[in-house]
C-alpha positions in Angstrom: -34.1 39.7 12.7 -37.4 40.1 10.9 -37.1 42.3 7.8 -39.1 43.0 4.6 -36.0 44.3 2.9 -32.6 42.9 3.6 -29.2 44.0 2.2 -26.0 42.4 3.3 -22.5 43.7 2.6 -20.1 42.9 -0.2 -18.2 39.8 1.1 -17.0 39.6 4.7 -14.7 42.6 4.3 -17.7 44.9 4.1 -20.1 46.0 6.8 -22.6 43.3 7.8 -26.1 44.9 7.9 -29.8 44.4 7.5 -32.5 47.0 6.5 -35.9 46.7 8.0 -39.3 47.7 6.7 -42.8 46.9 7.7 -46.3 48.4 7.9 -49.2 50.3 6.1 -53.8 51.5 5.6 -57.2 53.0 6.4 -58.2 56.0 8.6 -55.9 56.3 11.6 -58.8 56.9 14.1 -58.1 57.3 17.8 -60.5 54.4 18.7 -58.4 51.7 17.1 -55.8 49.5 18.9 -52.1 49.7 18.2 -52.2 46.4 16.3 -55.2 47.5 14.2 -53.4 50.7 13.3 -50.3 48.7 12.3 -52.5 46.4 10.2 -54.1 49.4 8.5 -50.7 50.9 7.8 -49.5 47.6 6.3 -52.5 47.4 4.1 -52.0 50.9 2.9 -48.4 50.3 2.0 -49.3 47.1 0.1 -51.8 49.0 -2.0 -49.2 51.4 -3.3 -48.1 51.4 -6.9 -44.7 53.1 -6.0 -42.7 54.4 -3.1 -39.2 55.8 -2.3 -37.4 53.9 0.5 -34.2 55.1 2.2 -32.3 53.5 5.0 -29.1 53.9 7.0 -27.7 51.1 9.1 -25.0 51.6 11.7 -23.2 48.9 13.5 -21.8 49.0 17.0 -18.3 49.4 15.4 -19.5 52.6 13.8 -19.6 51.7 10.1 -22.7 52.5 8.1 -24.4 51.4 4.9 -27.0 53.6 3.2 -29.5 52.8 0.5 -32.0 54.8 -1.6 -34.5 52.9 -3.7 -37.4 53.9 -5.9 -39.7 50.9 -6.6 -43.0 50.0 -8.1 -43.1 47.3 -5.4 -43.3 44.7 -8.1 -40.9 44.2 -11.0 -39.1 47.5 -11.5 -36.8 49.4 -9.1 -33.7 51.4 -9.0 -31.3 51.3 -6.0 -28.1 53.0 -5.0 -26.2 51.6 -2.0 -23.1 53.1 -0.4 -20.7 51.9 2.3 -19.0 54.3 4.7 -15.9 52.2 4.4 -15.9 52.8 0.7 -17.9 51.4 -2.2 -21.0 52.3 -4.2 -23.3 50.0 -6.1 -26.0 51.1 -8.5 -28.7 48.6 -9.5 -31.6 48.8 -11.9 -34.0 45.8 -11.9 -36.5 45.4 -14.7 -38.6 42.2 -14.8 -36.1 39.4 -14.8 -33.0 41.4 -15.5 -30.5 43.3 -13.3 -28.3 46.1 -14.6 -25.5 46.6 -12.0 -22.8 49.2 -11.9 -20.2 49.1 -9.0 -17.6 51.7 -8.5 -13.8 51.0 -8.3 -13.7 50.8 -4.5 -16.5 48.2 -4.5 -14.7 46.1 -7.1 -11.4 46.4 -5.1 -13.1 45.1 -2.0 -14.8 42.4 -4.0 -11.7 41.1 -5.8 -9.2 41.7 -3.0 -6.3 41.4 -5.4 -5.8 45.1 -6.5 -6.8 44.3 -10.1 -9.6 46.8 -10.2 -7.7 50.1 -10.9 -10.2 52.0 -13.1 -13.7 53.2 -12.6 -16.5 50.9 -13.8 -18.5 53.1 -16.3 -20.5 50.4 -17.9 -23.5 48.5 -16.5 -23.3 44.7 -16.2 -26.5 42.9 -17.4 -27.3 39.8 -15.4 -30.3 37.6 -14.8 -32.2 38.2 -11.5 -31.9 34.5 -10.9 -28.2 35.0 -10.3 -28.6 37.9 -8.0 -27.4 37.7 -4.4 -28.1 39.9 -1.4 -24.5 39.1 -0.4 -23.4 41.3 -3.3 -25.6 44.2 -2.0 -28.4 43.7 -4.5 -32.0 44.4 -3.5 -35.5 43.2 -4.4 -38.4 45.4 -5.7 -41.3 43.9 -3.7 -41.9 44.5 0.0 -44.1 42.3 2.2 -45.1 44.8 5.0 -46.1 42.2 7.6 -47.6 42.7 11.0 -45.7 40.8 13.7 -44.7 40.8 17.4 -46.3 42.6 20.3 -47.5 46.1 19.3 -47.9 49.0 21.8 -48.8 52.6 21.0 -46.3 55.4 22.0 -46.1 59.1 21.6 -47.2 61.4 18.8 -44.4 62.8 16.8 -43.6 64.4 13.4 -41.7 62.9 10.4 -40.6 65.3 7.8 -43.3 67.8 8.9 -46.1 65.2 9.0 -47.9 64.2 12.2 -47.3 60.6 13.1 -48.1 58.1 15.8 -45.4 55.8 17.1 -46.0 52.1 17.5 -43.4 50.0 19.4 -43.0 46.4 18.4 -41.1 43.6 20.1 -40.4 40.7 17.8 -40.5 37.5 19.8 -38.7 35.6 17.1 -35.7 37.9 17.0 -35.4 38.0 20.8 -33.4 41.2 21.1 -34.5 43.5 18.3 -37.1 46.3 18.9 -38.9 48.4 16.3 -40.5 51.8 16.4 -43.0 52.4 13.5 -44.1 55.9 12.8 -47.5 55.9 11.0 -49.1 59.0 9.4 -51.7 60.4 11.8 -53.5 62.4 9.1 -54.9 61.2 5.8 -53.9 57.7 4.7 -52.0 56.0 7.5 -48.8 55.4 5.4 -45.8 54.1 7.1 -43.4 57.1 7.3 -40.4 55.7 9.3 -39.1 52.6 11.0 -36.3 52.5 13.6 -34.8 49.1 14.4 -32.3 48.5 17.2 -30.6 45.5 18.7 -27.2 44.8 20.2 -25.4 45.2 16.9 -27.5 47.2 14.4 -29.3 50.5 14.4 -31.3 51.0 11.3 -33.5 54.0 10.3 -35.8 53.4 7.3 -38.0 56.2 5.8 -40.7 56.1 3.2 -41.8 58.9 0.9 -43.2 59.8 -2.6 -46.2 57.5 -2.1 -47.7 56.6 -5.6 -45.5 59.1 -7.3 -44.8 58.5 -11.0 -41.9 56.1 -11.6 -39.9 56.1 -14.8 -37.4 53.2 -14.5 -35.7 52.3 -17.7 -32.7 50.2 -18.7 -29.4 52.0 -19.5 -28.6 52.7 -23.1 -27.3 49.7 -25.1 -23.9 51.3 -25.5 -23.5 51.5 -21.8 -24.3 47.8 -21.1 -22.1 44.7 -21.2 -23.1 41.1 -20.6 -21.9 39.3 -17.5 -19.9 36.9 -19.8 -18.0 39.9 -21.2 -16.7 40.8 -17.7 -13.6 39.1 -16.5 -13.6 37.7 -13.0 
């Protein structure tokens, strides 16, 4: 499955999932083709200095994973991910450093030995080079590519904003289909993406375009190094 943002679950015991994004620019005139509109939307999203991204993925078994991220689309972002089966992971990424704070349920699922009995109140500082999407960690940048066969669909509304739906079939994935909702008034930002295949159903929304972002590291007293945390 093609994706510009991917998050997988904590170990095999957690819900396997992937979050999709795509799209963004220019004036969404009625005389442009569906692919041109998607290209413009992608370009508009790539020009952003910040955005809020939220997604929820549901599997055919019914479990869900949800994420909320505020990002400058470069080197700073703050993400909270939760699993319906239990578990919550907070992440702050600044340049080449991650600050990560899992809750007790996340740690119990990770360790599988019952040794995590208390809430994790401190943030663990670790280099980005050691980050793994298998741990539920996310990246700050997004690619926003145009791909697949694009066809225009109905006019709709997303959070009160008029939008035009674009359906995309990705030849590489084979089974997955996407519906991109692009703002029909003003800058054609990507407002929503719905992805569906035989296993996953993911809804991703975008908001707070170019809103001020104040992402800072936790206080020193709330941070421990990775070497200070017992496995």
